[in-house]
N, C-alpha and C positions, 0 to 999 in steps of 0.2 A: 418238359419244363425248360423255359428259356431263361438263361442267366443274363440279366441286363447290365450289371457292372460288378466290379470287385473293389473293395476298399481295404487298404492296409494301414493300420494305426500303429504308430510308435508310442508305446504306453509305458508309464512308470507307476507302479503300484506301491504306495507307501506302507511300510511295516508299522505295526502297533508299537514296536520298539526296535532298537538296533539289534541285529543278530550277527554273530561272529563264528568263523571257523579259522583254521590255521593260516589261511592266506589273506583274509580280508574281513572287514566289518561293513555290513550293509544296512542302510536305512530304507531302501526301496528296491523293488525288483524291476529291472528294465526288460520288458517283454514286447512282443508284437501280437497284434490281434488282426485276423483276417475276417472281413465281412463279405459274404456272397449274397447279392440281392437279385431275386428272380421274380418272374411273372409280374413285371411292372410294380415291384415293391411289395407285393402281397406276401411273399415268403422270403425269409432271411435266415441264413445260417452263419455260424461263427466258429472260428478256430483260433488257437493260441500257440505260440512258440516261445521258448525261453532261451534266446541266444546267449551263450556264455563263452567268452573268449578262452577261458581256461579249460573248456570241455571240448567243444567242436571247433573252436577258433572263430566263431561267428560273433559279430556285434549286431546291434539293432540295425545299423546302417547297411551292413553287408547282407543281412537277412532280407531287408526291404528291397535291396537291389536284386537279390536272387528271385524274390517273388515277382518283381516286375518282368524279369526274363521268362519265368515259367508261365505266367498268365498270358504273355504275348505269343507263346508258342502255338503253332497251328494245331497241336494235339489237345489244347485245353478244351474241356467239354462245355462249350457255351450253351449247347442244348443237352441237358442231362436228364436221362430217364432210367438208367440202370447203374447199379453199383459197379458192374464190370467196366464201365467207362472210366470210373475213378481209378480202378486198379490198373487199367491199361495206361492211363495218363501218368500215374505215379511210377509205374515200371519203366517208363521212358525218361525219367528224370535222372540226374547224375548220381553215380554211386559215390562211396566215400562218406565223409562226415561234414564236409564244408558247407552244406546247404540243409542240414538235417532239421534245424528248428523251423526254417522256412517251409520245408516240405510238410512237416508235421502240422503247422498252422493251416496250410492250404488244403491238405487232405481232410483234416478235421472239419473245416468249414463246408467243404463239398459233401461230406457225409451227413453233417447236420442239416443242411438245406434239403438234401434228398430225403432224409428221414422225416422231416417236417412235411415235405410234399407228399410222401407216401403214408404219412400218419403212423410211423412205427419208430421204435427205438433203434439206434444204430447197432445195438446188440444183434439184431436180426440179420446183419450183413456178414456175420462171421460164423465159422464152425463152432458148434457147442460140444465138441468132443471132450473138452476139459472144463466145461462150464460149472460154476458153483452158484447157488442161489444167494449165498452169504460168504463174505470173507471177513477176516479180522485184521484191522490195521494195527501196526505198532506205533510207538511214539518216538519223536526225535528231540534230542537235547543238544543245543548248540554250545559253543565254547563260552563258559561263564565262570564266575567265581562260585565258591562252594555254597554260599548262602542262597544264591539264586537257583542253583541246581537242586538244593534241598527243597526249595519251594516248588520247582517244576516237578520233582519226583513225587511230592505229596499230591499234586494235582493229577498226575498221571495215574498214581495208585488209586485215587479217588474215583476215577472212571473205569477202574477194573482192568487196566492194561499193564502187562508186565514184560512185554517185548519192546526193547528199547534200542535205539541207534544213537550213539553218542559221538560227538565230534571231540577229538583230542588234538593237541598241538605238540610243540617241541619241548615245552617246559615240564620237566619231570614232576615237580611238586604240584603244579596246577593239575596235571593229569591224575596224580595220586589223590588229590583232594576231590576231584570229580568222581572218581571211582568209589571213594569212601562215602560220598553222599548217597550214591545209589545203594550201597550196602546198608547204610544206616536206615533207609526208608523201607527197602524191600527185603532185607535179610538175605536169604538164599533163594527167594522166589522171584527170579528174573532170568530173562534170556537177553544177553547183552552183545550188541555188535558195535565195533569201533570203526570210525571213519577218520583217517588221518590226513586225507587230501594231499598225499605225496609229501607231507611235511617232515617225515623222519629221515635220518640218514642211518647208515649201518650201526654206528656207535650208539645213537640215541635209542634205536630200536632194540638193541641188545640190552641196554639198561632197563628197558621196560618189560623184559621177559618175566621177571618176578611178579610184576603187577598183573600181567596176563594170566599167570597161573593162580595168583592169590584171589583174583576176582572172577575166575572161571569164564574168561572170555574165549569164545569159540570161533568168532568171525572178525577178521580185520580187513578193512577195505582200503585199497590203494595206499599202503604204508610208505613206500619209497618212491622216488622219482622213476619214471619209466626207463630212463637211461642208466639206471643203477647196474654196474657190471656184475655184481655178485648176487643178483636177484635169485638165481636158481639155488644157491647155497642158503640164502635167507629163507626161501620157501621150504627147504628141507628142514631147517631149524624150526620153523613154525609147525610143520607137520608133526615133528617129533613131540611137541607139547600139545598136540590136538587142536591146533588153530588152522582154520580154513581161510586162505587168502581170497579176497573178493575183488574182481576187476570192475572198475567203473569208468574213469576217464580214458582208460586204454581200450574200452570196448564200446565204441560208438557205431560200428558198422559190422556187417556180416564178415567182411574181409578181416577186420580186427579180431573178431571172435574165432575165425579159422586159425589165425596166428596163435592166439591164446591156447587153443586146443592142442596145437602141435608143440608148443613150448612146455606145456604141462606144469605151469607154475600156479596159475589161478584155477581153483576148483569150483568157482562160483562167479556169476556175472550179475551185475546190477543193470536191469533193463529199464530205461526211462523213455517215455514217448518222445519228448522233444529232442533228447540227446540222440536217439536212435532213428529219428526220421518218420515218426508216425506209426500208425497201426500196421500197415503193409510191411514195412521194413522191420519193425519190432517183432512181429509174429514170425517173420522169416528167421530172425535171429533165435527166437525161442524154439522154433521147430528144430533148428540145427543143434541147439543145446540139448534138447530132449534126446535126439538121436545119438548124441555123443556122450551121454551120461554126465553132463555138467549141470550142476545146480544153478538155479537162478532166483532172483527176487525181483519184484516190481517196485521201482523207486519213483522219486519225484524230484523236482528242482525246488529249492527254497524260493518262495514267492510266486507260486502258481496261483492264478485266479480260479474262480469256480469253473471256468471253461476246461482248463487242463485237469483240474480235479475230477470233473465229471467224466472226461475222456479216460483218465487214469482208472477211475472206478470200473469202466467197461473192460479195460485191459485186465484188471485184477480178477473180475468175475469170469473172464475167459480162461483163466490160468489157475485152476484149483491146485495145481502141482507146484506153484511157486512156494518157496520156503518162507518168505517174508513179504509183507505189503506195507509200503509207505505212501502217504499222501492224504489228501482231503483235510489239510490243516488250515483252510481259509480262516475260520473263525478264531484260530489261535495266533495267527501270524499277521493278518492284513488289517490295516486301519480302514481301508475301503476296498470294495470288491466290484468288479465290472459286471458281475451277475447279481440279479435281484436277491437271490438266496445264497447263503454260504453252503458249500458242499462239505459236509462233515460226517462223522460216524457216531454210533451210539455207545451204550455201555459195553465195556470190554473191547471196544474198537470195531464192533460188528457193523457191517454195512451191506446193503443189497442194491438191486437195480433202482435207478431213479425213475420217477414217473414222468410221463410226457414223451412226445416225439423227439427225434433227433438225439441230441446229447441229454435232453431232459432238464435244461436250465434256461432261464430267460435273462437277457441282457438289460442292464440299466444303462440306457443310451446316454443319459445326462452325465453319469460318472465316467463312462468310456470316453466321451468327448472331452470332458474337463481334464482327465488324466493323460490325454494324448497331446504330444507336442508337435506331431506331424501326421498328416493323412495324405495318402496317395490313392488316386482313383484310376481304375482301368476299365475300358469299355471294349466290346468286340470291334474288330476292324469293319469299316463300312463296306 
């Protein structure tokens, strides 16, 4: 299969409403979409990255620059016939985290176009040692007032989900109100994870200890800034009350995870495709976590389109040993989607493989074009 050209779209996906966490409020998700066009336009594959300055340090602009460099490399597989060519190409790209959303988008598009050429799901390109036919997603609650959280909790309970990830901030009373809302709706029938997005300091975190106990919270993600000098002592305090600390922004690459393993502070890692650089790099991280007895969950970025949702579904199905699964929130978060279909889950959060070759989703080209402010095109050297 001959690849004719590659297009990179700078895309902004509008949310159905504004969403907040401790650091910002967003009305749209600024992502990148890669389009790989092959066989004189007969076959097209797509990939998506979610560059986030506060996660990998990437912006849309830097991710597009990275993609331009990668596509121009001599190792780019302009003639693509085997998945091993994709792995060889990705293995030759830079380590670290500074290009991860770009690598994710490009790798995904190459896998999608190859799967469409070979008429198979990209699931077939991975080991099935930890494969599950079905996984159950949890729900996510952003930083809101108590009334809105009550409404969200009732919707979540209505679809039979009781595994919840909640964003908390710095304000003690707002945090308490949020936790009370969950208790009012679910009683004691819930599993709750907290994501603080590095918003707490030592004093505010200690004030929250009674709430962690009262509401039976067992997992807290990225509570303090990474440069917090007393993080080891705080981790011991959390362990004493039965709380597992989860690394997210501090765990973007294999080298990050190796450091986390040695420091012995975080006992769980949130693996997200775009944050970790796509399938090849994410599965490498997961393999390391398995071998070192560190728990992990499969996560997502706020504002993923159906492309990253479909890819995330594949990663979830390949990891039956993940403790939690987040993602496929298209129909709940996005006003418009670049895929024809929303990628979502069923009752109880249950979800299985998507039908169709490649990622299993189709692109709405009119929406993609309309929501993109810039498009770059790359062709093979003459």
